C-alpha positions, -999 to +999 in steps of 0.1 A: +263+036+321+238+042+293+202+052+295+191+025+271+157+008+275+158-028+289+152-043+255+181-022+240+204-034+268+196-070+261+202-065+223+235-047+230+246-075+253+239-101+227+258-081+201+288-077+224+287-114+232+288-123+195+317-098+190+335-115+220+329-150+204+344-137+171+374-122+189+381-155+206+378-175+174+401-151+155+428-152+182+433-190+185+470-197+184+481-163+199+478-145+232+450-120+234+437-104+266+399-096+267+383-080+298+346-088+301+331-064+326+300-076+344+290-067+379+264-094+386+270-131+392+236-142+378+240-122+346+276-134+342+266-170+345+240-166+318+265-148+295+292-175+300+267-202+291+255-183+261+291-176+250+301-212+251+270-221+230+277-197+202+315-198+201+331-223+176+361-227+199+362-249+230+366-225+260+382-238+292+371-222+325+395-215+354+380-203+387+407-187+408+411-199+444+409-172+472+445-182+481+459-178+446+490-156+446+500-151+409+478-152+378+506-166+356+511-196+380+474-202+383+470-205+345+502-226+342+492-251+369+455-255+361+454-255+323+483-274+310+492-271+273+461-282+253+441-250+255+423-232+227+408-204+247+405-197+284+380-178+306+391-168+342+366-162+370+370-153+407+394-123+406+370-104+429+375-132+456+413-133+456+425-123+490+456-104+479+444-091+445+466-061+446+498-082+447+484-106+421+479-077+397+513-061+404+529-095+397+510-100+365+520-065+353+556-072+359+557-106+340+532-095+313+557-106+285+556-141+299+519-143+291+526-136+254+555-160+254+538-190+270+501-187+265+493-189+228+455-186+233+429-158+240+423-152+278+390-137+289+390-122+323+356-117+338+357-088+362+335-063+379+339-025+380+358-026+413+383-051+400+387-031+368+396+000+389+423-020+407+435-035+373+441+000+360+459+011+392+481-019+397+485-035+363+481-005+339+505-019+312+488-053+311+453-036+311+464-015+281+469-047+261+433-058+266+401-053+247+371-045+270+335-056+266+310-042+290+278-061+299+253-039+318+220-049+333+186-033+329+172-010+357+142-032+363+165-062+367+187-043+391+157-035+413+145-071+411+180-082+422+181-058+452+145-066+463+151-103+460+184-101+480+167-081+507+138-106+511+163-135+511+182-118+539+150-112+558+140-148+557+175-161+563+177-180+529+214-171+524+244-156+542+258-123+530+292-127+513+318-100+504+310-107+467+273-101+473+281-069+492+301-057+462+272-065+439+248-046+461+269-014+461+275-017+424+238-022+417+230+010+437+256+030+418+241+017+385+206+026+395+217+061+404+235+064+371+202+054+353+184+081+373+158+055+383+129+067+404+123+043+432+090+034+450+092+040+488+092+002+496+119-005+471+140+024+485+136+012+521+148-023+511+178-009+493+186+014+523+186-017+545+210-035+522+233-004+520+233-003+558+243-039+559+271-035+534+284-004+554+283-025+586+304-052+569+329-025+558+329-012+595+314+022+585+291+020+614+278+056+615+269+054+578+253+020+584+231+035+611+220+064+588+208+039+562+191+017+588+173+046+604+160+057+570+148+022+562+132+019+597+112+051+592+094+036+562+086+003+579+072+021+609+051+043+586+035+012+569+034-008+602+054-037+588+063-056+620+087-081+605+108-056+587+108-033+618+121-062+639+148-070+614+161-034+611+159-028+648+180-059+654+207-047+630+207-012+645+214-029+678+244-048+664+257-015+650+256+002+684+270-028+701+299-030+677+306+008+681+306+004+719+328-027+717+354-010+695+354+020+718+360-003+748+389-019+731+405+014+724+397+028+759+428+036+779+432+014+810+434+033+843+456+017+869+430+020+896+405+000+875+427-031+875+429-058+902+446-091+901+426-120+886+398-097+874+386-088+839+379-051+832+343-047+824+328-024+797+321+012+805+283+009+801+278+046+807+290+055+772+264+067+747+268+036+724+264+011+752+233+030+763+219+030+728+226-008+726+206-013+757+178+009+745+174-009+712+181-044+723+170-049+759+143-025+771+120+003+762+121+004+724+119-033+716+093-042+742+072-011+734+073-021+698+062-056+705+034-047+729+020-021+705+021-041+673+020-079+681-015-091+689-013-127+700-043-150+696-058-171+724-039-204+729-010-192+708+023-209+718+052-189+732+086-202+743+106-186+771+144-190+772+175-173+785+210-171+769+242-159+784+264-134+765+300-147+765+317-114+759+303-100+792+320-125+816+339-110+844+359-127+871+356-159+851+380-179+873+365-171+907+334-177+927+323-141+920+320-148+883+294-126+867+279-122+832+249-107+814+221-129+801+191-122+780+157-137+785+132-136+756+096-146+749+093-161+714+059-164+696+065-197+677+038-194+650+048-159+640+086-163+644+087-131+664+103-122+698+075-104+718+095-094+748+130-095+763+149-085+794+185-086+805+200-095+839+232-103+856+236-137+872+250-122+905+219-100+909+189-121+897+180-156+886+166-165+852+136-180+870+126-147+885+134-127+854+111-149+833+083-146+857+086-108+859+088-105+821+056-126+816+038-105+842+050-073+826+039-084+791+004-093+804-002-119+777-037-133+782-046-169+771-011-177+758+004-212+763+040-210+774+068-236+771+099-236+793+131-256+797+137-278+827+150-250+848+115-236+852+098-270+857+099-270+895+069-279+917+073-247+938+069-226+906+036-243+895+005-223+903 
């Protein structure tokens, strides 16, 4: 990674793109492997469009399927014979990339014998590492062009991604997780100084990617660092988002420990499901963050509802908590929440077990505990009974 200024990076990318176009034009009629390294989908799309504009040769584009098994077969089946030049995308999404690269390395001479045209492979840094590990001979045939992105664009990308996740504008994909991690590495290589708000957003994203990779303790460290800033600046929406993801982390830790917990003979009975050991620290942390003190205290301290504001009360059962599912003693955990419709925030929640309490009673108790004055509540039909009206 270089320490060039943003304008220098743009100029260098344009120069590299022209060199790439020239290499393609000069290699028509013969096999030539070119590795175009770019970590970011948006930049890659721009570069591909620009390359097709400036190159004098018609360039075909092949997007590999996730299920693709061999690179040679994919090119053979998709492209036919009338090809002047070929660009290949999607290597980072192939399920068994390791095997694809090993196979490509083994039959590398077949590429020279049967593909008389230049092939541009668009890859990111992670794919390049695997390329060098599993297809070193084929990689050594290639010419590499690197297309970095400016630090300010990296920060814009990360902040925009964080805000989109906050508002639910898109779902996180494995490709996006890879881009987030690579962007963070690039920023560190640039030695970029980050403002606290930008850093907190990036810490949240890193926590999310670590959660996806099942590195739960590391994810919790990033989430806690991010949460500290949002609490400092009193940003309620971000606090709620991070607290929610912290809860999922503790829940997943507890669930995995439960799966790996040895079964004691005395715990088992016929026709019964073994319940979770809720005394473990991770189950307790899950409860603390999701169901009781921390969340409701946060909501009561920071959410100030207006008179006549609408709130909806509802209860949902948690499927994974069902015990004795095939008998009259069936039991499961449910969560009741009070949702401020205008703000899009949950202002209170409580859990209960159906063998111990009813949703009706829990909703009434929760409303009383929250002490919301002048608020208009909406309920489903379960709560619309004459004896409940007062």
